[in-house]
ZAMARGU-4260 file (C-alpha; in steps of 0.2 Angstrom, whole numbers, plus 5000, padded with zeros to 4 digits):
<rodrens>
0) 5000/5000/5000 | 5014/5012/5004 | 5020/5010/4986 | 5004/5007/4976 | 4993/5021/4983
5) 5006/5035/4978 | 5009/5026/4962 | 4991/5026/4958 | 4986/5044/4962 | 5002/5053/4957
10) 5001/5045/4941 | 4985/5055/4937 | 4995/5071/4941 | 5010/5066/4931 | 4998/5062/4916
15) 4992/5079/4916 | 5009/5087/4917 | 5016/5076/4904 | 5005/5084/4891 | 5013/5101/4893
20) 5032/5097/4896 | 5047/5091/4886 | 5044/5073/4888 | 5061/5065/4886 | 5069/5077/4898
25) 5055/5074/4911 | 5056/5055/4908 | 5075/5056/4911 | 5074/5066/4926 | 5060/5054/4933
30) 5071/5039/4930 | 5086/5047/4939 | 5076/5053/4954 | 5068/5036/4956 | 5086/5029/4955
35) 5091/5041/4969 | 5078/5034/4980 | 5085/5017/4978 | 5102/5024/4982 | 5096/5032/4998
40) 5087/5017/5003 | 5102/5007/5002 | 5112/5017/5014 | 5098/5023/5027 | 5097/5016/5044
45) 5080/5024/5047 | 5064/5014/5044 | 5054/5031/5042 | 5066/5037/5028 | 5065/5019/5020
50) 5046/5021/5020 | 5047/5038/5013 | 5059/5033/4999 | 5046/5019/4994 | 5032/5032/4993
55) 5043/5043/4982 | 5048/5028/4971 | 5030/5024/4968 | 5026/5042/4963 | 5041/5043/4951
60) 5038/5026/4943 | 5020/5031/4940 | 5026/5047/4931 | 5036/5036/4918 | 5020/5028/4911
65) 5012/5043/4903 | 5028/5051/4898 | 5035/5035/4889 | 5018/5030/4881 | 5015/5048/4875
70) 5032/5048/4867 | 5028/5031/4858 | 5012/5038/4852 | 5021/5052/4842 | 5036/5041/4837
75) 5025/5027/4829 | 5010/5029/4817 | 4993/5021/4823 | 4996/5005/4813 | 5013/5002/4822
80) 5008/5007/4840 | 5002/4991/4846 | 5019/4983/4843 | 5028/4997/4850 | 5017/4997/4866
85) 5019/4978/4867 | 5038/4980/4867 | 5037/4992/4882 | 5025/4981/4891 | 5036/4966/4888
90) 5048/4974/4899 | 5037/4968/4914 | 5040/4950/4909 | 5059/4953/4906 | 5059/4960/4923
95) 5053/4944/4930 | 5067/4935/4923 | 5079/4948/4929 | 5072/4948/4946 | 5080/4930/4948
100) 5097/4938/4947 | 5092/4951/4960 | 5088/4936/4972 | 5105/4929/4969 | 5113/4946/4972
105) 5103/4948/4988 | 5108/4931/4994 | 5126/4934/4991 | 5129/4953/4994 | 5112/4958/5003
110) 5098/4969/4998 | 5107/4985/5001 | 5120/4981/4988 | 5107/4976/4976 | 5097/4992/4978
115) 5114/5001/4976 | 5118/4992/4959 | 5100/4995/4953 | 5101/5014/4958 | 5117/5016/4948
120) 5110/5007/4933 | 5095/5017/4933 | 5103/5033/4935 | 5114/5029/4919 | 5098/5025/4909
125) 5090/5041/4915 | 5105/5051/4909 | 5105/5042/4892 | 5087/5045/4890 | 5089/5064/4892
130) 5104/5065/4880 | 5100/5052/4866 | 5081/5051/4865 | 5073/5063/4853 | 5058/5073/4858
135) 5045/5070/4844 | 5032/5083/4838 | 5015/5081/4847 | 5002/5074/4836 | 5015/5070/4823
140) 5004/5058/4814 | 4989/5069/4814 | 4983/5077/4797 | 4983/5096/4795 | 4965/5097/4798
145) 4966/5087/4814 | 4980/5097/4820 | 4970/5113/4817 | 4956/5105/4827 | 4967/5100/4841
150) 4975/5118/4841 | 4957/5126/4842 | 4951/5115/4856 | 4967/5118/4866 | 4965/5137/4864
155) 4947/5136/4868 | 4950/5126/4884 | 4964/5138/4890 | 4953/5153/4886 | 4939/5146/4896
160) 4951/5141/4911 | 4957/5159/4911 | 4940/5168/4910 | 4932/5157/4923 | 4947/5157/4935
165) 4944/5138/4937 | 4950/5129/4953 | 4964/5118/4948 | 4956/5103/4957 | 4940/5106/4947
170) 4950/5107/4931 | 4959/5091/4935 | 4943/5082/4938 | 4935/5089/4922 | 4951/5082/4913
175) 4947/5065/4920 | 4929/5066/4915 | 4934/5070/4897 | 4943/5054/4896 | 4928/5044/4902
180) 4917/5053/4890 | 4927/5045/4876 | 4918/5029/4872 | 4933/5018/4867 | 4943/5024/4882
185) 4929/5022/4894 | 4925/5004/4889 | 4943/4999/4888 | 4947/5006/4906 | 4932/4997/4913
190) 4937/4980/4904 | 4955/4982/4909 | 4951/4985/4927 | 4940/4970/4928 | 4953/4959/4919
195) 4967/4965/4931 | 4955/4962/4947 | 4956/4943/4943 | 4974/4944/4936 | 4981/4950/4953
200) 4972/4935/4962 | 4982/4924/4950 | 4998/4933/4954 | 4995/4934/4972 | 4987/4918/4977
205) 4992/4905/4964 | 5009/4903/4972 | 5000/4900/4989 | 4989/4887/4980 | 5005/4878/4974
210) 5014/4880/4990 | 4999/4873/5001 | 4994/4859/4988 | 5011/4854/4981 | 5024/4857/4996
215) 5036/4844/4989 | 5038/4854/4973 | 5044/4871/4979 | 5060/4871/4970 | 5052/4865/4953
220) 5038/4878/4955 | 5050/4892/4958 | 5060/4888/4942 | 5044/4884/4931 | 5034/4899/4937
225) 5049/4911/4932 | 5050/4902/4915 | 5031/4903/4912 | 5030/4922/4917 | 5046/4927/4908
230) 5045/4916/4892 | 5027/4915/4889 | 5023/4932/4895 | 5036/4940/4884 | 5030/4929/4869
235) 5012/4934/4872 | 5015/4952/4874 | 5025/4954/4858 | 5014/4942/4848 | 4998/4953/4854
240) 5006/4969/4847 | 5012/4961/4831 | 4995/4953/4827 | 4985/4968/4831 | 4995/4979/4820
245) 4996/4966/4806 | 4978/4962/4805 | 4971/4979/4809 | 4967/4984/4791 | 4957/4968/4789
250) 4946/4972/4804 | 4948/4986/4817 | 4941/4973/4829 | 4957/4964/4830 | 4964/4972/4845
255) 4947/4969/4855 | 4946/4951/4848 | 4964/4948/4856 | 4958/4954/4873 | 4942/4944/4872
260) 4951/4928/4867 | 4962/4928/4882 | 4949/4933/4894 | 4937/4919/4887 | 4950/4905/4888
265) 4959/4910/4905 | 4945/4904/4917 | 4944/4887/4909 | 4963/4885/4910 | 4964/4891/4928
270) 4949/4879/4932 | 4958/4864/4924 | 4975/4868/4933 | 4967/4872/4951 | 4951/4862/4953
275) 4961/4846/4954 | 4977/4844/4965 | 4983/4827/4958 | 4995/4833/4945 | 5008/4846/4948
280) 5014/4847/4931 | 4997/4849/4923 | 4993/4863/4934 | 5009/4872/4929 | 5006/4869/4911
285) 4988/4876/4912 | 4996/4892/4921 | 5009/4893/4907 | 4996/4892/4893 | 4985/4905/4903
290) 5000/4917/4903 | 5002/4914/4884 | 4984/4918/4879 | 4980/4932/4891 | 4996/4942/4891
295) 4992/4948/4873 | 4980/4962/4879 | 4990/4976/4886 | 4998/4983/4870 | 4982/4983/4860
300) 4971/4990/4874 | 4983/5005/4877 | 4983/5008/4858 | 4965/5008/4856 | 4965/5022/4870
305) 4979/5031/4861 | 4972/5031/4844 | 4955/5037/4849 | 4960/5051/4861 | 4966/5069/4857
310) 4984/5072/4855 | 4984/5084/4870 | 4977/5070/4881 | 4989/5056/4877 | 4998/5057/4894
315) 4982/5059/4904 | 4973/5044/4896 | 4988/5032/4899 | 4990/5038/4917 | 4971/5035/4920
320) 4973/5017/4912 | 4987/5013/4924 | 4977/5021/4939 | 4962/5010/4935 | 4971/4994/4934
325) 4983/4998/4949 | 4968/5001/4960 | 4959/4985/4954 | 4975/4976/4958 | 4976/4984/4975
330) 4959/4980/4982 | 4957/4963/4974 | 4969/4953/4986 | 4960/4960/5002 | 4943/4955/4995
335) 4949/4938/4990 | 4958/4935/5007 | 4942/4939/5016 | 4932/4927/5006 | 4944/4914/5006
340) 4947/4914/5024 | 4928/4914/5027 | 4926/4898/5016 | 4940/4889/5026 | 4955/4889/5015
345) 4967/4888/5029 | 4961/4871/5035 | 4957/4865/5018 | 4970/4871/5005 | 4961/4863/4990
350) 4948/4876/4992 | 4961/4889/4985 | 4956/4881/4968 | 4938/4885/4968 | 4940/4902/4975
355) 4954/4907/4962 | 4943/4900/4948 | 4928/4909/4953 | 4937/4926/4955 | 4945/4924/4938
360) 4929/4918/4929 | 4919/4933/4936 | 4932/4946/4932 | 4938/4939/4915 | 4922/4934/4908
365) 4914/4950/4915 | 4926/4960/4906 | 4922/4953/4889 | 4906/4964/4885 | 4916/4979/4888
370) 4930/4973/4877 | 4918/4970/4863 | 4910/4988/4866 | 4927/4995/4866 | 4931/4986/4850
375) 4915/4992/4841 | 4918/5010/4846 | 4936/5009/4840 | 4930/5001/4824 | 4918/5016/4822
380) 4930/5029/4825 | 4943/5023/4814 | 4932/5020/4800 | 4926/5038/4802 | 4943/5044/4802
385) 4947/5034/4786 | 4932/5042/4778 | 4937/5060/4782 | 4955/5056/4776 | 4948/5050/4759
390) 4937/5065/4757 | 4952/5077/4761 | 4962/5068/4748
</rodrens>
């Protein structure tokens, strides 16, 4: 909580700020400062300062999302963005593999040394970002007519804010309301939140399920779980982006179909892997396949939001996306834990399977209607945009 709550809420502020600053400089500074918090953490003897550094680290990390995805939106045209976004998101799965190295470092040198090394590496990458990443033109792939519309809207909004002397908090809330007024963004945010509500249960409690039901396979689980997350997750993330871009011209529903496909299959795979506790390797295999089919969603989901949102709101929509999924991931373990304890999982570990399956089925299958609506709205928006471009030419 000391990390996720600041991460969630400051990301909204960072999203608004990112739409009006030099993004590559800001991104480099954020990375360097996040690295500094790790450096302070590795030397401090104060629990209060260590806790404070976790708060700042969460705030700074959340700032990197709107900045980096906003840059991506102006680096790559709409038909290439899913691949680019998926590559960024694939870093999450690469991090899982690298985390194994950090465990080795911690066991050999201690967590302070590990924090110090990561802080130094992070600071170097932050400096490289500031010096070598090029700041792209905002709205680079918009047509001249679209750029003019964006300019007029921005000038009108700024004039209204000046004339009304609007309270910054009110203006901030109106900015968020603007994102929810966009049909594709609204449905994608709801779908992503539902999907991640169940996804966090898998991440948090599936290890408990394996530990309680297969105690003799702890070493095997540690190795196979890391392999499933890193290899299957990386493959799924990259494949999702490539497929979404490759088949978009055939049907604009491709991105939504990828999300629907993963959410439709995941509950059945989780059920097959957890409702029976007789075969450890079958359970792990089901989980690995689940990661492979469900890990395709993130790049296409973010791209649907980016492609249907104003250029002036790119940072804002991305920060709201991460806010929604982080809040869903924060509250779901508490709800699951309360219900699981009430049904008696502590005395009967086999009940973890039905509980996990029920949560995954509810959240993943519940997200499908919203993915479908997001896809239909996205399809409508893109076809209208194509029609306008054809008339202009």
